[in-house]
N, C-alpha and C positions, 0 to 999 in steps of 0.2 A: 854170816854174810853170804848173799847170793854171789857165786864166783863170776857170773856174767856182769856183775856191777863193780868188779875190781878196777882200780886205776888203769892197770895194764890192758884189760879187755875193752874198757871204754875207749882208751886211746888207740887200740887196735882197729876199732871202727871209725873213730873220729879223725885221726890223722890222715888216713887215705881219703876219707870223705872231704876233709879240709882241702887237700891237694886237688881233688877232682872238682870241688865246688868253686875254686878260684879260676877254673879254665875259661868260663865265659867272660868275667871281668878282665882277665888277662888279655883276651882277644881285643877288647875295647881299649884297655890301658895301653897296649902295645901300639894300636892304631893311633891313639892320642899322642903318645910319646914320639912316634916317628913323624907323623904329619905336623906336629907342633914345632918341629925343628927343621922343616924344609925351607929352602930359600925363597920359594914363591908363595907369598901370602900365608905365612904360618898361622897367624892369629885367626884369620877367616877359616882356614882349613880345620884348625882345632875346634873352633866354634861349631862347624858343620858336623864333625864327628860326635861332639857332645849332644847335639840336637837329635841326630839320627839314632845314636846309642840309646837315648832316653825313649824314643818311640819304639825301637826294636825290643828294648828291655820290657816295655809294656806288653808287647805281643808275646814275648817268650815267657814272661811271668804269668800271664793269663792262661795260656795254653800249656805251659810247662808244669802246671799244677797236677798233670797226670802222674808225675813222679811221686808226689806225696800221696795221692789217692791209691795208686798201685802198691806203693810201699806199705801203706796202712793195712790194706786188705790182705796182701800176701803175708805180712809179718804176723797179723792176728791169726790167720789160718795156720801158719807155721807153729805159733805158740799153742794152738789147740790141737796140733798133730793131725790136721786135715788138709794139708797142702795140695794133695791130689785133686781136690774139688775145685781149685782155681787155676790150674795149670794152663788153661786155654784163655784166661782173662787178659794177660799181657798182650798177646797178639791181636786180640780184638780191640783193646784200648789203643795200641799203636796204629792200627789201621784207621780208626776213627779220627785220631788226632792229626795224623799226617795228611789225611784227606782234607780235613778242615784247613790245614796250613796252606794247601794249594789254592783253596778258595780265597783265602786272605791275600795271597800274592795277586791273584786275578783282580781282587777288589781294590787293592791299594796301589799297585804299580802305575796305572794310568793317571792316578790323582796325587802322585807324590808331591808335586809342586803345591797343590792346594793344602795338603796335609801339613807341610812344613811352614806354610804361611800362617797356619794356626799357632805355630810356636814363635811367631813374630820374626821369622827369618825373612831377609830381603836381600836383593842385589846379589853380591858375590857369595855371601853365606848361603843364600837360598839355592843358587846354582850348584855349589859344592855339595850341599845336603842332598839334592835330587840325584846328582851323579853318584854319590856314595851309596845312597839307598837303593838305587835301581840295580846295583850289582850285589850289594850285601844281602838283600832280601832273599836271594836264591839259596842262601845257606840256611834259611829258616826251617824248611822241612827236615833237613839233616840234624839240626839242633834239637828239634822236638823228638825225633826218632831216638836220638842218643839219650835225651833226658828221660824218656819213657823206659828205656832199657836200664838206665841207672836206677830208676825206681824199683824195677824188678829185682836187681841185684841187692838193693837195700832191704827189700822185703825178705830176701833170703839171708840177711845178716852178712852180706859180703860187700865191702867197699874197696877191696883191693883192685879188682879189674877195672872199675870206673876210674881209679887213680891212674893206672897205666894208660888208659885211653886218653885221659885229660892231659897227662904229661906229653904224650905224642902230639896232641892237638896244639898245646901251648907252644912247644918248641918249634913245631913246623910253622906256626903262625909268625913267630918272631923272625925266623930265617926268611920266610916269604915276604914279610913286611919290608925288611931291609932291601931285599933283591928287587921287588916289584915297585916300591915307591921311588927308590933312588936309581934303580936300573944297574946294569952291568955294561960298561962301554963296549960297543961293537957286537954285543950279544942280545941284551934285553933293554928295550927303551925304558926310560924313567916314566912311570905312570901316575906319579903324584898321588892324590887322594883315591883315585880309582884303583891304584895298585894295592892300597891298604884294604880296600873292599874285596878284591880278588883273593888276597892272602887269607882273609877271614873265611871266605866261602870254601876255599880248598882245604883249609884246616878243619872246618866243620864236616866236610865230606869224608875226610880221612877218619875222623872220630866216629862217624856213623858206620863206616865199613868195619872198623875195629870192634864197635859195640855189637854188631850182628855176629861177628866171628866168635867173640868170647861168650856171648849168650848161648849160641848153638853148640859150641865145643866144650863149655865148662858146666852147663846145667842141663836139666831135662826139660826146660821150657822151650816150646816151639814158637817160631815166628809165622807159622802157617795160619792164616785167618780161616776159621771154620764156624759155620752156623750149626745149631742154634746158639744164641748168645748165652754166656755164663749166667747163672742165677744171681751173681753179684753185680751184673752190669748196671742194674737199676740203682743200687747203692753207690756204685762208682760214678754214675751220671749225676746223682744228687750231690755227692761230694764235689765233683767238678763244677757244678752250677754254683754251689756256695762259695767255692774258691774263686770262681770266675767273678762273682759280685765283689768279693773281698779284694781281689787283685785289681779290679776296675777302680775301686776306691783308692787303692795304693797308687795306681798310676794317675789318677786325678791329682793326687798329691804331687807326683813328679811332674805332671804337666804344668801345674800352677808354678812350681819352683822353676822349671826350665823357661817357661813363658815370661815370667817376671825378670829372670836373669837376662834373657835375650833383650827385653825392652830397655834395660839399663845401658846397653851398648856392647860393642864387640869385645872390649877388654873384660867386661863383667861376665859375659857368657863363656869366654875362654877360661877365666879363672874359676867359674862355677863348674865347667867341664872337668877341670883338674880335680877340684874338690869332691864333686859327686862321684867321679870314677874311683877315687881313693876311698870314699865312703862305701861304694859298692864292693870294693876289694875287701874292706874290713868286714862287711856284712857276709860275704861269701866265705871269708876266712873263718868267722865264727860259725858259719853254717856246718862246719865239720862236726862240732859238738851238738848243734841242733839236729844234725843227721843221726848222731848216736842216740840222742833223745828220742827221735822219731822211730828209729829201728827198734830200740830196746823197749820203749813204752808200748808199742804195738804188740810186741811178743808177750810182754808181761801182762798186758790188759787181756789178751787172748787167753792166757793161762790163768787169769783171775788172781794173780799174785800181787795183791795191793800193797803189802808191806814192802816188797822190793821196789814197787813203783814209787813209794814215798822216799825210800832210800836213794833211788835214782835221782829224783828231783832235788834232794838236798845236795847231792854231789855235783849236779849240773849247775846249781846256783853258785856254788863255790868256784867251780872251774870257770864259769862265765865271767864272774867279777875279776878273777885273776887274769884271764885272757884279755878282757877289756882294758884293764890297767896296763898290761904289757904292751898292747897295741898303741895305746895313748902315749906311753913312755917312749916306745921306739920311734913313733912319729915325731915326738918332741926332739929326740936326739938328732934326727936327720931332717929337721924342719926346712931349712933353707936349701940344701942340696936337692931335696925331693922336688921342690918347686921348679928348680932349674933343669931337672930331668925332662920336664914337659914343655917348657917355654923359656925363651931368652928375652921376651918382651917385658921391659921393666914395668910398664903399666899393668900388664896382666899379672905379673908376679906380685906387685904391690897389693892388688885386690885379693889375690889368693892368700898371701901371708896374713892379711888382716883377719880372715875368717877361719883359717885352717885349725887354729887352736880350739874352736867350737866343735869341729868334727872330731878332734882327738879327745876332748872332754866328754863327749857323749858315748864313747866306745864301751864303757862298762854297762851303761843303760841299754845300748844296742845289743850287747851280748845276752843280757837277761831276756829281752823281748824276743830275740831271734831263737834262742834255745827253747823257750816255752812255746813259741810258734811251732817248733819241730815236735815237741812233746804232744801238743794238742792235735797235730796232724796225724801222729802215730796212733792216737786214741780214736781218730776218726771224728773228732769234735769240730767239724768244719763250720757248723752254724755259729758256734761261739766266736770263732775267729772272724767270720763274716761280720757279725753284729758289732764286735769291738772295733774293727777297722773302720766301719762306717761312722761310728761315734767319734773316733779319734781324728778322722779326716775332716768331717763336716762340722763338728762342734769344737775341735781343738785347733787343727792345723790351719784351715782356711781363715777362720776369724782372726787368729793370731797373726798370720801373714799379712792380711789386709790392714790390720791395725799398725803393725811395725813398718809396713811399706808406706803407710800414710805419714809415719814419723820420719820417713826418708832414711831408713836403716839399710836399704838395698840388700846386699848379700848377707849381712847380719840378720835381716828380717827372715830370709829363707832358712838359714841354718839354725837360728834360735827356734823358729816354728817347727822345724824338723825334730829338734831335741824334745820339745814338749809332746810332739806327736808320738815319739818313741816311748816316752814315759807313760802316756795314755794307753799305749798298746801293751806294754810289758807287765806293769804291776798288777792290773786286774786279772791277768792270766794266772799269775802266781797265787793270788787270793782265791780265785775260783777253783783251781786245782786242789789246793790244800783243804778247802772247805768240803769238797766232794770226796776226796780219797783218804784223808786222815780217819774219818769215821769208819770207812770200809776196811781200812787196814787194822783198826782196833777190834773189829769183829772176827778177824781170822784166828 
């Protein structure tokens, strides 16, 4: 057995990646939990956080794909013992992506109200959404900077430093959320939903500073942007474009889900916000093992070690199913207390409790889909991921959502459609992978 595929080694990569992966959803979950329990308009505040989180997640997931592209290229060159040839690539990628993030701020900031009207937000929910977004968006460049550096560390087979950075970011966000939302009498005024936004931005800034520090002090990779562009910048750009289209399709799914939930009323969008943020948390939790798949598959593919690649996939399938069932079981054990952590509104909780079991039941399916997403990203097979997500979004999710909505299933319609969307994403990847690499492994 390849020693790098031992349970201990996979977990050495996966567990720190798991902890670092949940940092972004923890920022949103913390905001949701804090503002969902304020005295002034908690339901509207929670709804606004949900809407803005969905939109920001779209932006982060689209541009944050640099992490997967950088990780794939760096890990493959590491596996082929040619790392020196791509040492200047991360700095170039970081420069391009952070520059683009500044352009996005300029393009979206003046039109925030129009953007959130597209999500069916109106009146107080719309006002809160605009207030929250116009602060929170300034953390966007810091998040992308951090994500790109995390990708570099992953390519180098290191998930420890991203974990440290994520822990600092998550803890600082929790403390700042409490302080800035509720205030400290005679010292800091209560800022309500705006305080939650400031807390997230400050936490994202701290993570960016720490990311730069660890990359410069613990690796030979420079952050100095230099021309000419690396020879792999073309491959990197094609990967990003494929992932851009894929993530656009992913966020069309989330747009439809959020838009429909908002149209059902404030209690529904608030319940959906709790549910989807817990779903995000599960997704990013599983991402630890997806990251291990990404990191190791890239290195093994670069080394042309196909037998180990098959062995890796078999282990990850087992881990994914076990983790998914454990997440579902844990959610079932704390089913009712978990809801009350986010809201005390009985109507909101009633809608949430009706559908939360669907989110828990889909966790093993999510685990398989997300893990093989990671494996294919490590292999650099972004075109396959793009095509599959287009099919699952436009031929599975949207038609099923429209049909179930017509039957008046409301939140059930959204989460049942998401379940079939996950199935359509995950199982074809496993089939494609085994069809390609089992014959290659038998030739070794």
